[in-house]
N, C-alpha and C positions, 0 to 999 in steps of 0.2 A: 391217741388208737395208731396214730400212722404214725408217729416219732417211736413207741413203743416194738412195733411190727418190726420197721425199720431197723431199729438197735440191736434187736435179738436177732435178725440175720443177720446183720453183717458182722457183731461178736462171733456168731457162729462160724462166718467163713473164717477167721483169725483163730479158734478152737481145732477146727479139721486139719490147718496149717500145723498148729504147734504137738498135735495129737499124733501125728507120724512121727516127729522128733521125738516126742516122748515114749513112741512104743507103745500107748497103749492097746491094749486085748482086746478084740468085740467081742469080751464072753460075754454069754448071760448068769447077770445078777440075779434077779426077781421076775417070777412070772407074776401078774396081777390078774387072772378069770382068763389066762390062757394068752395074755399077751404080753410077750417078753420087755425087759428092761435090760441092755446091756451098761457093762463097767463102763463105757464109751460114752454112753448118754448123762451116766450120773457124773461123767468128771467136766463134757461139758458144759453140763446145768450148774456143776459150782462155779465152775469158770466165768460165763456170761453174767450170774448172778452173785456173786462174791460171798458165797456162805460154803460151810463143810460139807462135806461129802455125805455124810450121813440127812443133813438138810435137803440135801439137793435129789437124795433118793424118797424121800417125805415126798418131795414136791411132784418127782415122777410119777409115783404108785397115784397121788390125786390127780392128775393129767390123765392116767387109764382107767381109773374109777369115772372119771369124767366122761371118759372117749366112750365107755362102755354103757354108762346111762344114755347119753343121746344119742347111742345106737338103742337100746333097750325102749327108750320114749318115740323114735322115729322122729326123732328130732332133725330137719335138715332145713338147707338156706340155697333157692334156686339161683339162678343166673342172673336174675332179674335184680332180688336182692342186693346182688355181691357187687352189680352196675351202681347200684342206687346206691350202694354206701362209699364206692369210689369216688362217684360225683362229689357226695356230696364229703368226702375227704381234701379234695380238689377244690371246691368250694371255699373250707374252712381254712384254705391254708393260700388263697389267693390266688389258684394258677387253675389251668386247662389242663384234662386229665393226659394229655399227650406231655406237658412239662413233668407232672407227675410219673409218667412213664418213663420217661427219660431220667429222670433223678433215679428215680430207682435202680436202673438197667445200669445207669454210669456207677454206684455206687455196689455192686457187684451182684445185685439178686434178678433171678427172672422175674418177667411180669408173670410168668404162668403159677410160681412161689407166692407170690404177695397175693395176687388173687387166691389161693389156697388157703394164704393167713388171715385173708379176709373175708370167707367161708368158714371158717375155726371158727375166728370170733364173733361173729353174726351167730352160730351153733351153738356156743357158749352163752351169749349174752339171752337167747332163748331158753335153755336150763338155766339157768338164775330165773329170770322171769316166772318159772313155774315156782322154783324154791319159793321164794316172795311172794308166793300169791295169796297165800295163806295169812300175811304181815298183819301184826294187831293195829290196831288204831292210832293215829299220830299221838305224839308225849304231847301230852296236857301241858299250860303253860304251868303249872304248878312244878310239873317232874323239872322245867327245863329251867324257871329261878330257884330249883334245889341246888341244881347241878352249879348255876353263875355264883351262887350264893357260899358255895362251898370249893369252888375251885376261883376264887375272884383273881388270887394273883395270876393268873390268866387271861386276866381281862385291866390290866394294867399296860398302861400308853407311857412312855417317856418322851417328852417336848424336843429334852435336847441329850447329847447322849456325847460322853468324853470318848474319843479314842486315837487307837495309835493305828495310823495307815501304813500297810507296805505294801511295796508297788513294783513289782520286778519282772522282768523278762519272758519267764515261763511257768508252770504249776510246780515243776522241781524245785524250784529256786525257796516259793513260797513254799514248799511242802517242809524243806531243810527248816527253815523259820517256827515252823509248827513243832517237830520234833526237838527242835532248840534253840528255843525264844531269847536266848541271848546271846546267841552266835553274831556272825557277823558275815554273810554271805552278797558275795560281790554280784553288784550288779542292780541287788533290791534297793533299796530308797526307803526311809520313816520319815514320818511324816507324825505330828501330835496337834490336833484339833477337835474343836470342838463342833458339831452338827445339829443345825437346828431339820427335826426329822418332817416338819411341811416343806423341806426343801429338797428333800430327797424325793428318788420315784419309787413306787408301791413296793417294788419286789425290796429293795436296801432296804425302806421301813421295815418290812414286813422281819427281813433277816438280822436289822440290828435290835429292834424289840425283842427278836427268839432267844439272842444266843445271849446268854449268861455273863452278867459280868466277871471278867477275870479268864474269859474262853475266846475262841479267836472265830470269827465270821467263816462260811463257806468262802472256799476260794471264788470270783468275780470275774470274769472275761469281759472285758471290752475293749473298743476302737486301738485304746493307748497301751492295752497289753492284759497284763494279770495284777487282780490285788486282793486284798483281804483286810480286814479289821480287827484290833485287838480291843476289847468294852473295858474300857478305864473305870466307866459310871456311868450311872444314867441321875438325868433335873429332871425337874418340872414335871413329876411321873403324876400320873391321873389313871382315875381306873372306869373303861368304858361304860354307858350307862347301859341297862340290861335290854332296853328298847333298843339299841343300834346293834345286841348280837344276841340277840332273841335266836336269828332265823340259822344262825350261824352255829349256836347249841343243836337247835332242835336236827338239822343235818347232823351232825354230829355222834350224837346218840341213834339216830336211825342209821349209820354206817357202822357204829359198833354193834349195833341192832343185828343189823347183816352179816355182817363180818361172825356173828355167833351161829345164827341160823346155818349159815354158810359150814361154820366148824362142824357142827352135829349132824349136818346132811350127809358131810362123807365120812364121819366117822362111822357113822351109823354104815353104809354101804362098805366102807374099812371092815366092819367087822362081821360084814354077809360075804366077805369078797372072799374066794379062794386066791390066797396069796400065799407061793411055795418061794424060799430064799433058796437060791444055790452059792450064791458067794458075798460075801457082806463086801463093801469101798471100802 
């Protein structure tokens, strides 16, 4: 949550600067329950989330509905809750509150703004807790096993993977390779190798296994620079036993059920809301 909150704030600062150059008009686009959404907000959200303008508008409409519902239900977050959350965030990152505050302010975000973001997230969590209050019973083993058997390919893992590793000085250099795999980019070295998965860290194991044959992994940053892998083939493939992935599947099914509950909840709110469209983005 700390990373997401900070990322959103820092990207917002960048968008503010860009918007002045682009000449975006701070005109009202949509009014949701008497709360306006401006064209500037839509463009800002689209830039931060890297989504189309129409999708950004949908995000902002849901935010307004969420804020409206929080007010209607009298949901609040007192200063003690905010302080406790900040202390937990600092502890989780292995730093003191003063170090956290210094980090936040050094990145261009005011401490008061950060605290307001924390307060907002606590209120949202309380709203979502109410949405999930009447959730059905946990999934039984039969349904979890049925998912496992139907999607068995998801649980195949290779012990060895043949790859082509691309190492470069910057992300842009590797993006050029992704765009044109046969191109030669200065500064990018190419190595063919067979990796034993047990010798890799968990993050790399996951990326290598999840990336389809013939595709590139996401770009990875480390102390030596940046790199990515093209998956050539996977060897010594085995299926993870049901007992090892049972909890993972149960969590995934629960996440899907909760996402559906949230969608239904806000669709109902949207259907009852007073939404006036003045200008489409």
